C-alpha positions as CSV (number, residue, x, y, z in Angstrom):
1,X,129.3,-29.9,-111.1
2,X,127.0,-28.3,-108.6
3,X,129.3,-25.3,-108.5
4,X,129.2,-24.9,-112.3
5,X,125.4,-25.2,-112.2
6,X,125.2,-22.5,-109.4
7,X,127.4,-20.2,-111.5
8,X,125.2,-20.6,-114.6
9,X,122.0,-19.9,-112.4
10,X,123.6,-16.9,-110.8
11,X,124.6,-15.5,-114.4
12,X,121.1,-16.2,-115.7
13,X,119.6,-14.4,-112.7
14,X,122.0,-11.4,-113.1
15,X,121.0,-11.0,-116.8
16,X,117.3,-11.3,-116.1
17,X,117.6,-8.7,-113.3
18,X,119.7,-6.4,-115.5
19,X,117.1,-6.6,-118.2
20,X,114.3,-6.0,-115.8
21,X,116.0,-2.8,-114.7
22,X,116.5,-1.5,-118.2
23,X,114.0,1.3,-118.8
24,X,111.6,0.7,-121.6
25,X,111.6,3.7,-124.1
26,X,108.4,5.7,-124.0
27,X,106.3,5.4,-127.1
28,X,106.9,8.4,-129.4
29,X,103.8,10.5,-130.1
30,X,102.5,10.4,-133.6
31,X,103.5,13.3,-135.7
32,X,101.1,16.1,-136.1
33,X,99.0,15.8,-139.4
34,X,97.9,19.1,-141.1
35,X,95.8,19.4,-144.2
36,X,96.1,22.6,-146.1
37,X,93.3,23.4,-148.5
38,X,94.8,25.6,-151.2
39,X,92.6,27.6,-153.6
40,X,95.4,27.9,-156.0
41,X,98.8,26.2,-155.6
42,X,102.0,27.5,-157.4
43,X,103.9,24.5,-159.0
44,X,107.4,25.9,-159.9
45,X,108.4,22.6,-161.5
46,X,105.6,22.4,-164.0
47,X,105.4,26.2,-164.4
48,X,101.7,26.1,-163.6
49,X,99.1,27.1,-161.0
50,X,96.9,24.3,-159.8
51,X,93.5,24.8,-158.4
52,X,91.7,23.2,-155.4
53,X,94.7,21.3,-154.0
54,X,95.1,19.6,-150.6
55,X,98.6,19.6,-149.1
56,X,99.0,16.9,-146.4
57,X,101.8,17.7,-143.9
58,X,103.0,15.0,-141.6
59,X,105.3,16.4,-138.9
60,X,108.0,18.4,-140.8
61,X,107.3,16.6,-144.1
62,X,105.0,17.2,-147.0
63,X,103.7,13.8,-147.6
64,X,101.1,14.4,-150.5
65,X,99.7,16.9,-152.8
66,X,96.8,16.8,-155.0
67,X,93.1,17.5,-155.7
68,X,91.8,14.2,-154.2
69,X,94.0,13.7,-151.3
70,X,92.2,12.0,-148.4
71,X,92.3,14.0,-145.2
72,X,92.9,11.7,-142.2
73,X,90.6,11.9,-139.3
74,X,91.7,14.1,-136.6
75,X,94.0,16.1,-138.9
76,X,94.1,19.9,-138.5
77,X,92.8,21.6,-141.4
78,X,94.0,25.0,-142.6
79,X,91.5,26.5,-145.0
80,X,93.3,28.7,-147.7
81,X,90.7,27.9,-150.3
82,X,90.4,31.6,-151.1
83,X,94.1,32.2,-151.3
84,X,97.1,31.3,-153.4
85,X,99.8,29.0,-151.8
86,X,103.4,28.9,-152.9
87,X,106.5,27.2,-151.8
88,X,108.7,28.8,-149.3
89,X,111.3,31.3,-150.8
90,X,115.0,30.6,-150.3
91,X,117.4,33.6,-149.7
92,X,120.9,32.3,-150.6
93,X,122.8,35.1,-149.1
94,X,122.0,37.4,-146.2
95,X,123.5,38.9,-143.1
96,X,120.8,38.8,-140.4
97,X,123.0,40.2,-137.7
98,X,124.1,43.2,-139.8
99,X,121.6,45.9,-139.8
100,X,122.3,49.3,-141.4
101,X,120.7,52.2,-139.4
102,X,120.8,56.0,-139.6
103,X,121.3,56.1,-135.9
104,X,123.8,55.6,-134.4
105,X,126.2,54.6,-137.1
106,X,125.0,56.6,-140.1
107,X,124.5,53.5,-142.2
108,X,128.1,52.7,-142.2
109,X,128.9,49.0,-141.6
110,X,132.2,49.6,-140.0
111,X,130.6,51.7,-137.3
112,X,128.0,49.1,-136.7
113,X,130.8,46.5,-136.1
114,X,132.5,48.8,-133.7
115,X,129.5,50.2,-131.8
116,X,127.2,47.0,-131.4
117,X,128.0,44.0,-129.4
118,X,127.3,40.5,-130.6
119,X,124.5,40.1,-128.0
120,X,122.7,43.2,-129.5
121,X,123.3,42.0,-133.0
122,X,121.9,38.6,-132.1
123,X,118.7,40.3,-131.0
124,X,118.6,42.2,-134.3
125,X,119.1,38.9,-136.1
126,X,116.1,37.4,-134.3
127,X,113.9,40.3,-135.4
128,X,115.2,40.0,-138.9
129,X,114.6,36.3,-139.0
130,X,111.0,36.6,-137.8
131,X,110.4,39.3,-140.5
132,X,112.0,37.1,-143.2
133,X,109.7,34.1,-142.3
134,X,106.7,36.5,-142.3
135,X,107.7,37.6,-145.9
136,X,107.6,34.1,-147.1
137,X,111.2,32.9,-146.8
138,X,111.6,29.6,-145.2
139,X,115.3,29.0,-145.8
140,X,118.1,31.6,-145.3
141,X,121.7,31.3,-145.9
142,X,123.3,33.6,-143.3
143,X,126.8,34.4,-144.8
144,X,129.0,35.9,-142.1
145,X,129.5,39.4,-140.8
146,X,127.4,38.3,-137.7
147,X,129.7,39.3,-135.0
148,X,131.0,36.4,-132.7
149,X,128.6,33.7,-134.0
150,X,125.3,35.5,-133.6
151,X,124.2,33.5,-136.6
152,X,124.8,30.2,-134.7
153,X,122.8,31.6,-131.8
154,X,119.9,32.6,-134.1
155,X,119.8,29.1,-135.8
156,X,119.9,27.3,-132.4
157,X,117.2,29.4,-131.0
158,X,115.0,28.7,-134.0
159,X,115.7,25.0,-133.9
160,X,115.0,24.9,-130.2
161,X,111.6,26.6,-130.6
162,X,112.5,29.7,-128.6
163,X,111.6,32.0,-131.6
164,X,109.9,31.6,-134.9
165,X,112.1,31.9,-138.0
166,X,113.3,30.3,-141.2
167,X,115.7,27.4,-141.5
168,X,119.1,28.9,-141.1
169,X,122.3,27.7,-142.9
170,X,124.9,29.8,-141.3
171,X,128.6,30.2,-142.2
172,X,130.1,31.5,-139.0
173,X,132.9,33.9,-139.5
174,X,134.1,34.7,-142.9
175,X,137.6,33.3,-143.8
176,X,140.0,35.2,-145.9
177,X,143.5,36.5,-146.5
178,X,144.8,39.0,-143.8
179,X,142.3,41.8,-143.3
180,X,139.3,40.2,-144.9
181,X,137.2,42.9,-146.5
182,X,138.6,45.6,-144.1
183,X,141.6,47.9,-144.7
184,X,142.6,48.5,-141.0
185,X,145.7,50.6,-140.0
186,X,148.6,48.5,-138.7
187,X,147.9,49.6,-135.2
188,X,144.3,48.5,-135.3
189,X,145.1,45.3,-137.2
190,X,148.2,44.1,-135.1
191,X,147.6,45.7,-131.8
192,X,143.8,45.5,-131.4
193,X,142.9,42.8,-133.9
194,X,140.0,44.9,-135.2
195,X,139.4,42.4,-138.0
196,X,138.1,39.8,-135.6
197,X,135.3,38.6,-135.3
198,X,134.2,39.8,-138.7
199,X,136.9,37.8,-140.5
200,X,139.3,35.1,-139.7
201,X,142.8,35.7,-141.2
202,X,144.0,32.6,-142.9
203,X,146.9,32.9,-145.3
204,X,148.6,29.6,-144.9
205,X,147.2,26.1,-145.2
206,X,147.5,25.6,-141.6
207,X,145.6,28.8,-140.7
208,X,142.8,27.7,-143.3
209,X,142.4,24.4,-141.6
210,X,142.2,26.0,-138.3
211,X,139.7,28.6,-139.3
212,X,137.4,26.0,-140.9
213,X,137.6,23.8,-137.9
214,X,136.8,26.9,-135.5
215,X,133.7,27.7,-137.5
216,X,132.6,24.0,-137.6
217,X,133.2,23.8,-133.7
218,X,131.1,27.0,-133.1
219,X,128.2,25.8,-135.2
220,X,128.7,26.8,-138.9
221,X,126.6,24.8,-141.5
222,X,128.6,26.1,-144.5
223,X,131.9,27.6,-144.9
224,X,132.4,31.1,-146.5
225,X,135.7,32.5,-147.9
226,X,136.8,35.8,-149.4
227,X,138.1,34.7,-152.8
228,X,139.5,38.0,-154.0
229,X,138.9,40.7,-151.3
230,X,142.6,41.6,-151.5
231,X,145.1,41.5,-154.3
232,X,146.5,38.4,-152.6
233,X,143.3,36.5,-152.9
234,X,143.1,32.7,-152.7
235,X,144.4,30.6,-155.7
236,X,142.4,27.9,-157.4
237,X,144.5,25.3,-155.7
238,X,143.9,27.0,-152.2
239,X,140.2,27.1,-152.9
240,X,140.3,23.3,-153.9
241,X,142.2,22.7,-150.5
242,X,139.6,24.6,-148.6
243,X,136.7,22.6,-150.3
244,X,138.4,19.4,-149.4
245,X,139.0,20.3,-145.8
246,X,135.3,21.5,-145.4
247,X,134.1,18.4,-147.1
248,X,135.6,16.2,-144.3
249,X,132.8,17.5,-142.0
250,X,130.2,17.4,-144.9
251,X,130.2,21.0,-145.3
252,X,130.0,23.0,-148.6
253,X,131.9,26.2,-149.4
254,X,130.5,29.5,-150.5
255,X,132.9,32.2,-152.0
256,X,132.7,36.0,-151.9
257,X,133.8,37.2,-155.4
258,X,134.2,40.9,-156.1
259,X,136.5,41.4,-159.1
260,X,136.3,40.4,-162.7
261,X,139.2,38.0,-162.5
262,X,137.6,36.4,-159.4
């Protein structure tokens, strides 16, 4: 009996000691509260312009909008009472790491891809993202043609606070039948794989699955496919298959279509 009691006491002592050593999580700071005074506010849902509105933002969420919103003590107040405020714009299709320039590539995309590294294109994407945000775009879907995942690097840099920019929904590398939107020579396609990393060749269902999973692994937030970039475009059943595979990871699919039949 004494031995059993000693074991119980020892077990209780061990549990108490373990609990005492468990670190207590630090209290989370209260989210920043911002009150925006808008002289005029565009309301797209109502198709109207509201006057003398207060927009109350808590952290990353808009909590309340109206003419009689109470501004909490200590809130940061941004006075735009002489200006018009509107919701952020959404660009549903862009290529932030693909910049046509007179020099050095004479505004030809194929030369851009050959002459510029993914690292340089990522810097261009950062500049383009900053300019998009300054122009009022708060969400951008970055739909491929971004080198070797410069779009993922841009999204991560913005999310981690390294640079300002819009919310990025990026696709990674575009998936399509052999060649993507390119028409390379046999030597360049087979010997040098010039199609990659602008496109992932995926003709069989196994290749489609592998391409989707590669993009997900490397940070894609949506999947983009070439529906009819070649005469051997994807069939309706193949597109359904791609949608089902992407949905396993919670991703949607965007399709590039360029023909009447497509």
